[in-house]
Structure formats: structure tokens, C-alpha cells
MIVO-352898 format. One record per residue (C-alpha): residue number from 1; x, y, z; residue in one letter. Coordinates in Angstrom, 1 decimal, padded with zeros to 4 digits. Last residue first. Example, Ala and Ser with C-alpha at 12.3 -4.5 7.8 and 13.67 -1.06 7.14 Angstrom:
<atoms>
 num   east  north     up residuo
   2  013.7 -001.1  007.1       S
   1  012.3 -004.5  007.8       A
</atoms>
This chain:
<atoms>
 num   east  north     up residuo
 182 -006.6  033.3 -000.8       Q
 181 -004.5  030.5  000.8       K
 180 -004.7  026.9 -001.2       N
 179 -004.2  024.1  001.8       P
 178 -000.5  022.3  001.2       V
 177 -001.5  018.7  000.3       K
 176 -001.6  019.6 -003.7       T
 175  001.5  021.0 -003.6       R
 174  003.2  017.9 -001.8       E
 173  001.8  015.8 -005.0       Y
 172  003.0  017.5 -007.6       H
 171  006.7  018.4 -006.1       S
 170  006.9  014.7 -004.5       F
 169  006.1  013.4 -008.5       F
 168  008.2  016.0 -010.2       L
 167  011.0  014.8 -008.0       G
 166  010.8  011.0 -008.5       E
 165  010.2  011.2 -011.9       F
 164  013.7  013.2 -011.8       D
 163  015.3  011.4 -009.4       Q
 162  014.6  008.1 -011.0       W
 161  015.8  009.6 -014.3       E
 160  019.4  010.5 -012.8       K
 159  019.1  006.8 -011.3       L
 158  019.5  005.8 -014.9       S
 157  017.6  003.7 -017.4       K
 156  014.1  004.4 -015.6       F
 155  011.5  001.5 -015.0       S
 154  014.0 -000.6 -012.8       R
 153  012.9  001.5 -010.2       R
 152  009.4  000.0 -010.0       P
 151  006.2  002.3 -009.7       I
 150  003.3  000.9 -007.7       M
 149 -000.1  001.4 -007.2       F
 148 -002.5  001.3 -004.3       S
 147 -005.9  001.3 -004.1       E
 146 -007.7  001.3 -000.4       A
 145 -009.8  005.0 -000.9       G
 144 -008.9  006.1 -003.6       S
 143 -005.2  006.6 -003.7       H
 142 -002.7  004.9 -001.9       L
 141  001.2  005.2 -003.0       F
 140  004.4  003.3 -003.4       Y
 139  007.5  004.5 -005.4       L
 138  010.4  002.2 -006.4       G
 137  012.1 -001.2 -005.0       S
 136  014.3  001.0 -002.7       A
 135  011.4  002.1 -001.3       K
 134  009.4  005.7 -001.5       S
 133  006.1  006.2  000.2       S
 132  003.2  007.6 -000.6       V
 131 -000.1  008.0  001.3       K
 130 -003.3  009.3  000.5       R
 129 -003.6  010.2 -003.5       I
 128 -006.7  011.8 -004.2       S
 127 -005.6  015.5 -004.2       P
 126 -003.5  014.4 -007.2       W
 125 -005.9  012.8 -009.3       Y
 124 -005.8  009.4 -011.0       I
 123 -006.8  008.8 -014.2       E
 122 -007.0  005.3 -015.1       T
 121 -006.8  003.6 -018.4       R
 120 -007.6  000.3 -019.6       N
 119 -007.4 -003.1 -021.8       Y
 118 -004.2 -001.8 -023.6       E
 117 -002.6  000.1 -020.7       T
 116 -003.1  003.1 -019.5       S
 115 -002.1  005.2 -016.0       E
 114 -002.7  008.8 -016.0       I
 113 -001.5  011.3 -013.4       M
 112 -002.7  014.2 -011.6       G
 111 -003.7  017.5 -012.5       T
 110 -000.7  019.1 -013.2       E
 109  000.7  016.7 -015.7       N
 108  002.4  012.8 -015.1       I
 107  001.7  010.3 -017.7       E
 106  002.0  006.6 -017.4       I
 105  002.0  003.9 -019.9       R
 104  001.4  000.3 -018.8       H
 103  003.3 -003.0 -019.8       H
 102  002.5 -005.9 -018.0       G
 101  000.4 -007.3 -014.7       V
 100 -002.6 -005.0 -014.3       R
  99 -004.6 -004.6 -017.0       G
  98 -005.7 -008.3 -017.2       K
  97 -004.5 -009.7 -013.3       R
  96 -008.2 -009.8 -012.1       W
  95 -009.3 -012.0 -014.9       K
  94 -006.7 -014.3 -015.1       P
  93 -006.8 -015.1 -011.1       N
  92 -004.0 -016.7 -010.4       A
  91 -002.6 -013.5 -009.1       L
  90 -005.7 -012.8 -006.5       L
  89 -005.7 -016.2 -005.2       L
  88 -002.2 -015.4 -004.4       L
  87 -002.7 -012.0 -003.0       T
  86 -005.7 -013.6 -000.8       T
  85 -003.7 -016.3  000.6       L
  84 -001.1 -014.1  002.0       G
  83 -003.2 -011.8  003.3       L
  82 -004.5 -014.7  005.2       C
  81 -002.0 -016.4  006.2       I
  80 -000.4 -013.2  007.9       V
  79 -004.1 -012.7  009.1       F
  78 -003.8 -015.8  010.9       L
  77 -000.5 -015.4  012.2       I
  76 -001.4 -012.3  014.1       F
  75 -004.5 -013.8  015.6       I
  74 -002.3 -016.8  016.7       R
  73  000.2 -014.3  018.4       L
  72 -002.7 -013.1  020.2       I
  71 -003.9 -016.3  021.3       F
  70 -000.5 -017.2  022.8       D
  69 -000.6 -014.0  024.4       G
  68 -004.1 -014.9  026.0       A
  67 -002.9 -018.4  027.1       V
  66  000.4 -016.5  028.6       F
  65 -001.5 -013.7  030.0       M
  64 -003.7 -016.5  032.1       S
  63 -000.2 -018.6  033.0       E
  62  001.1 -015.5  034.6       H
  61 -002.5 -014.4  036.3       L
  60 -002.7 -017.9  038.0       P
  59 -006.0 -019.6  037.2       W
  58 -007.9 -019.1  039.8       E
  57 -011.5 -019.7  037.7       M
  56 -011.7 -015.9  037.9       A
  55 -008.2 -015.9  036.5       W
  54 -009.4 -017.5  033.7       L
  53 -012.1 -015.4  033.2       G
  52 -010.1 -011.8  033.7       V
  51 -007.7 -013.1  031.2       V
  50 -010.1 -014.6  028.6       S
  49 -011.8 -011.3  028.3       I
  48 -009.0 -009.0  028.1       G
  47 -007.6 -011.5  025.1       N
  46 -011.1 -010.9  024.0       V
  45 -011.3 -008.0  023.7       L
  44 -007.9 -006.4  023.0       I
  43 -008.2 -009.6  020.1       S
  42 -010.7 -008.3  018.7       S
  41 -009.0 -004.1  019.0       V
  40 -005.9 -005.3  017.5       I
  39 -007.6 -007.3  014.2       C
  38 -010.2 -004.8  013.7       M
  37 -008.0 -001.6  014.4       A
  36 -005.3 -003.4  011.7       W
  35 -007.9 -004.1  009.1       L
  34 -009.2 -000.2  009.6       A
  33 -005.3  000.8  009.9       K
  32 -004.7 -000.2  005.7       N
  31 -001.2  000.3  005.3       R
  30 -000.2 -002.7  005.5       V
  29 -003.2 -004.4  003.4       Q
  28 -002.2 -001.1  000.7       T
  27  002.1 -002.0  000.6       Y
  26  000.8 -006.0  000.8       A
  25 -001.3 -005.3 -002.7       I
  24  001.5 -003.2 -004.1       A
  23  004.3 -005.8 -003.5       R
  22  002.2 -008.8 -004.9       A
  21  001.4 -006.0 -007.8       I
  20  005.5 -005.4 -008.6       D
  19  005.9 -008.8 -007.5       L
  18  003.5 -010.5 -010.0       N
  17  005.4 -008.1 -012.8       N
  16  004.7 -004.4 -014.0       L
  15  006.5 -003.1 -017.1       N
  14  006.3  000.7 -016.7       V
  13  006.6  003.6 -019.7       D
  12  007.5  007.2 -019.3       F
  11  005.6  010.2 -019.8       E
  10  006.4  013.6 -018.1       M
   9  004.3  016.8 -017.7       H
   8  005.5  019.9 -015.1       A
   7  009.1  019.8 -016.2       E
   6  010.9  020.4 -012.3       Y
   5  011.7  023.2 -010.7       R
   4  012.4  023.9 -006.7       P
   3  015.1  021.1 -006.9       P
   2  014.0  018.5 -004.1       F
   1  014.3  018.6 -000.5       M
</atoms>
């Protein structure tokens, strides 16, 4: 997939804006299977009870299912609205944005990634990264539970620099996911 040899170390600057942070939050929430499971399981239970209850009250089955489907749609719309409001509230909070929006210095090495701003310094170790997704807008990854981070493609001057970064990132990430054979 990638050329076998990359430098083991890379440093570069990233400037994250509100849209980048919103995308990272959305990536986290969409990937968070626990949230989806809570929505789906609860709506299936409620809808199952509704269909059976309405049918037991001698409603036609197709009308019972229509009412239940309408309820599922409303739950999904409520979930999307809550996700949007949560994201907007976070982005509007200056204390939360401090250290997230703006200039970041990224260092990738053998043990992980160091992300630093003028306010904080975060070390992300390769084994703590759970999911990685490369999209047209950049590289997204989940780490340490439900935290996410995005590295936008626009942070690199050329396609070659982006490919070098992506290759280095994936080579380190995949190396830690392969069990050590002793």
C-alpha cells in the first residue's frame, strides 16, 4: 500500500479552524457506536411496544408500523439536532476553543504523535489510536476513548508532502496494530 521505508520522524505545522474542529467532533460522534446503540436499541424497544400496543388496540398493522416509523424518524432528527447544538455550543465557548482552534505544532516519531500549542502539549501514543480515516479534507483519528483529532490536507504545501505524511502515519499506526511475535 505504501512504500516500505519512511523517515521515522516528521514535524509540521497545522492551523485548525472552527470547521476542522466541527468535522473532528462529528467524526467522533458518528464513530461512537455506544451513542448509536443507545438510540437504535431504545427506539426499537419503544417502537416494538408501540406496534404491538396499537395492534392490540385493533389498529391495522400497517398503520401501527407507520406510527412506529414516524417515531424512529423523529428520534434520528432529534439525535442530529442534538449533535449540531452540542457542536455549536462547544465552538462558541472560548474556554473550550482555547488550545483547539489555531496554530498547532505536530511531531510524529516512533512512539506516537506530539501535538503542542501555546496553551498545551498532548502526547498521543500509537497504541491508543483506535480508528483512522483518510478523507478528501484530511486525516481523522480517534484516540484515548472518544477523543478525536484532524490533520487537514491544506497543512501541506504539495501532494507529495501529504503522501509522505500519510505514509509515515499509517506505517507507524499499522506497525502497532500487528501483534508482536516472540
